C-alpha positions in Angstrom: -0.3 0.1 -0.1 1.1 3.7 -1.0 -0.3 6.7 1.5 0.1 9.9 -0.3 0.1 12.8 1.9 -1.8 15.6 -0.1 -3.9 18.5 -0.6 -6.0 19.4 -3.2 -3.5 22.1 -5.1 -1.6 21.0 -7.8 1.4 19.3 -6.9 -0.7 16.5 -5.0 -3.4 16.3 -7.8 -0.3 15.5 -9.9 0.5 12.2 -7.7 -2.7 11.6 -7.6 -3.2 11.4 -11.2 -0.4 9.2 -11.6 -1.5 6.6 -9.3 -4.9 6.3 -10.8 -3.0 5.9 -14.1 -1.5 3.3 -12.4 -4.1 1.5 -11.4 -2.1 1.0 -7.6 -4.0 0.7 -4.2 -3.4 3.9 -2.0 -4.8 5.7 0.4 -5.0 9.6 0.7 -4.2 11.4 3.5 -5.4 14.9 3.5 -3.9 18.1 5.1 -5.9 21.6 5.8 -2.7 23.9 5.6 -4.7 26.7 7.0 -5.5 24.9 10.1 -1.8 24.3 10.8 -1.7 20.6 10.3 1.4 20.4 8.2 3.3 22.3 11.2 4.1 19.5 13.1 7.1 17.3 14.1 5.9 14.5 12.8 5.2 15.4 9.3 8.8 17.2 9.3 10.4 14.1 9.8 8.3 12.8 6.6 9.7 16.0 4.5 12.2 18.5 6.1 10.4 21.1 3.8 7.6 21.1 5.4 5.4 20.2 1.8 3.1 17.9 0.4 3.3 16.2 -1.7 4.7 12.9 0.3 4.6 9.2 -0.4 5.0 6.3 1.8 5.4 3.2 -0.3 5.7 -0.2 2.5 6.6 -1.9 -1.1 9.4 -0.2 -2.0 11.7 -0.7 -5.2 14.3 -2.6 -3.9 12.8 -4.1 -1.4 13.7 -4.5 2.3 12.1 -3.9 5.5 11.3 -0.3 5.9 9.2 1.6 3.5 10.3 4.6 1.1 9.6 8.0 1.6 9.7 10.1 -1.1 8.9 13.9 -1.5 8.7 16.5 -3.6 6.2 16.3 -6.4 8.3 15.5 -9.4 10.5 12.7 -7.2 7.1 10.9 -6.7 6.0 11.2 -10.3 9.7 9.8 -11.2 9.6 6.9 -8.0 6.6 5.7 -9.0 7.5 5.8 -13.1 10.6 4.1 -12.3 8.4 1.6 -9.7 6.4 0.3 -12.3 7.9 1.0 -15.6 5.4 3.0 -17.0 4.6 6.6 -18.3 8.4 7.7 -18.5 10.3 6.4 -21.7 12.9 4.2 -21.7 14.6 5.5 -24.9 17.0 8.5 -23.7 15.5 10.8 -26.4 12.2 10.4 -25.2 13.1 10.3 -21.7 15.3 13.4 -21.9 12.1 15.5 -23.9 9.9 13.5 -20.6 12.1 14.8 -18.2 13.1 18.3 -19.5 9.4 19.2 -19.5 8.7 18.2 -15.7 11.6 20.5 -14.8 10.0 23.1 -16.9 6.6 22.6 -15.0 8.6 22.5 -11.2 11.3 25.3 -12.1 8.7 27.9 -14.1 5.3 26.7 -14.7 4.7 26.1 -11.3 6.7 29.3 -9.5 4.8 31.8 -12.1 1.7 30.7 -11.6 1.6 30.2 -8.1 3.0 33.4 -7.5 0.6 34.8 -9.6 -2.4 33.5 -8.1 -1.0 34.2 -4.6 -0.4 38.7 -5.8 -4.2 38.4 -7.6 -5.8 36.4 -5.0 -4.6 36.2 -1.6 -1.9 38.7 -0.9 -2.9 41.4 1.4 -4.3 44.8 0.1 -3.2 47.1 -0.9 -1.2 44.7 -3.5 2.2 45.5 -5.0 1.1 46.4 -8.6 4.4 45.4 -9.9 4.2 42.0 -8.3 0.9 41.3 -9.6 1.9 42.3 -13.4 5.1 41.0 -13.0 4.1 37.3 -12.5 0.5 37.2 -14.5 3.1 38.2 -17.6 5.3 35.1 -16.8 2.5 33.1 -16.1 0.8 34.0 -20.0 4.3 33.9 -21.3 4.6 29.8 -20.2 1.2 29.4 -21.8 3.0 30.7 -25.4 5.5 28.5 -24.5 3.4 25.6 -24.3 1.1 26.1 -27.3 3.9 26.6 -29.6 5.1 23.6 -28.0 1.9 21.7 -28.6 1.0 23.1 -31.5 3.7 20.2 -33.2 3.4 17.5 -30.7 0.2 15.9 -29.2 1.7 15.8 -25.5 4.9 17.3 -24.1 6.8 14.5 -24.6 5.9 14.1 -28.0 3.6 11.6 -29.2 3.6 9.8 -25.7 1.7 10.9 -22.5 4.3 10.8 -19.7 4.6 12.3 -16.3 5.5 15.3 -17.7 2.0 15.6 -18.8 0.4 15.1 -15.3 2.7 17.7 -13.8 1.3 20.8 -16.4 -1.9 19.3 -16.5 -3.2 20.5 -12.8 -1.4 23.9 -13.0 -3.3 24.7 -16.0 -6.6 23.7 -14.1 -6.2 26.7 -11.9 -5.4 29.2 -14.4 -9.4 30.5 -14.3 -8.9 32.1 -11.1 -5.7 34.0 -11.7 -7.3 36.6 -13.9 -4.9 36.6 -17.3 -5.6 39.1 -19.7 -5.4 36.1 -22.4 -6.8 33.2 -21.0 -6.2 29.4 -21.4 -8.9 28.7 -23.2 -7.8 31.2 -25.7 -4.6 29.1 -26.7 -5.8 26.9 -29.3 -3.1 24.0 -29.3 -2.7 24.2 -25.2 -6.4 23.8 -24.9 -6.4 21.2 -27.4 -3.9 19.0 -25.1 -5.8 20.2 -22.1 -9.2 18.8 -22.9 -7.8 15.5 -24.0 -5.8 15.1 -20.7 -9.2 15.9 -18.8 -11.1 13.4 -20.5 -8.9 10.5 -19.1 -10.7 8.3 -16.7 -7.6 8.5 -14.3 -7.6 12.4 -14.1 -11.3 12.5 -13.7 -10.8 10.2 -10.9 -7.7 12.2 -9.2 -9.9 15.6 -9.4 -12.8 14.0 -7.7 -11.5 15.2 -4.4 -13.0 18.9 -4.3 -10.5 21.6 -3.9 -10.5 23.6 -0.7 -12.5 27.1 -0.9 -9.9 29.1 -0.7 -8.4 27.8 -4.4 -12.7 27.8 -5.7 -13.4 31.4 -5.0 -13.0 33.5 -8.0 -12.6 36.8 -6.3 -9.8 38.4 -3.9 -9.9 36.2 -0.8 -9.6 37.7 2.3 -7.8 34.9 4.3 -8.8 34.7 8.1 -5.7 35.5 9.9 -5.1 32.1 11.4 -5.3 30.8 8.4 -3.2 33.6 7.2 -0.6 33.1 9.7 -0.2 29.0 9.5 -0.1 29.8 5.3 2.4 32.3 5.1 2.6 34.3 7.9 4.0 34.0 11.2 3.1 30.4 12.4 4.4 29.4 9.3 7.5 31.0 9.6 8.4 30.3 13.0 7.9 26.9 12.7 10.1 26.5 10.0 12.7 29.1 11.8 12.8 26.4 14.8 15.7 25.0 15.6 15.7 21.3 16.7 
């Protein structure tokens, strides 16, 4: 059995999609970030960075009596691909096509879209107009990058559906709440790919778990002080600055 430590944000969704595609049995262990449920020593023992997702596999690659603990979403995806031999090609050219787009997602797409959403929807008012525009423009630029690539490729790694698609799709799935000047739906080739992936049964199953209220709302979200403190503010930083 695999335990997936999870929230309903894009990074947790990636790994849930992979587990559903593989048909592996797993248990979903959900956390409420706003309640401070990640700010515990027990969770930090699983992931020193204190973030989800985390996989705990009691039938690990290589065997042995101890479970395998894997954290960071891209590492979780690659671990599951290595465990099963699926969704990450073996042939070098195809393999590195998938890995470079996986790296693009974790280095560019996720951080830029996450920051754009933060300054559009969560940041305390008055919002810094430069920060908001900086990340929204970068988020749109990355949609142009993806659209050009998908004009000539069925999937991010070419003609094969891989972990790169699973990593990217959940982030493109939340662009609606960032109020981009050029929304995702207007990018022809990106939208063709998005709808094709969305229709996969595994993706449908992995997105049954509803998004948290703060991600579902389309307005500028006034996060209550306690939730802010646990998610972005004093409690969050105090916990991670604590020695021991």
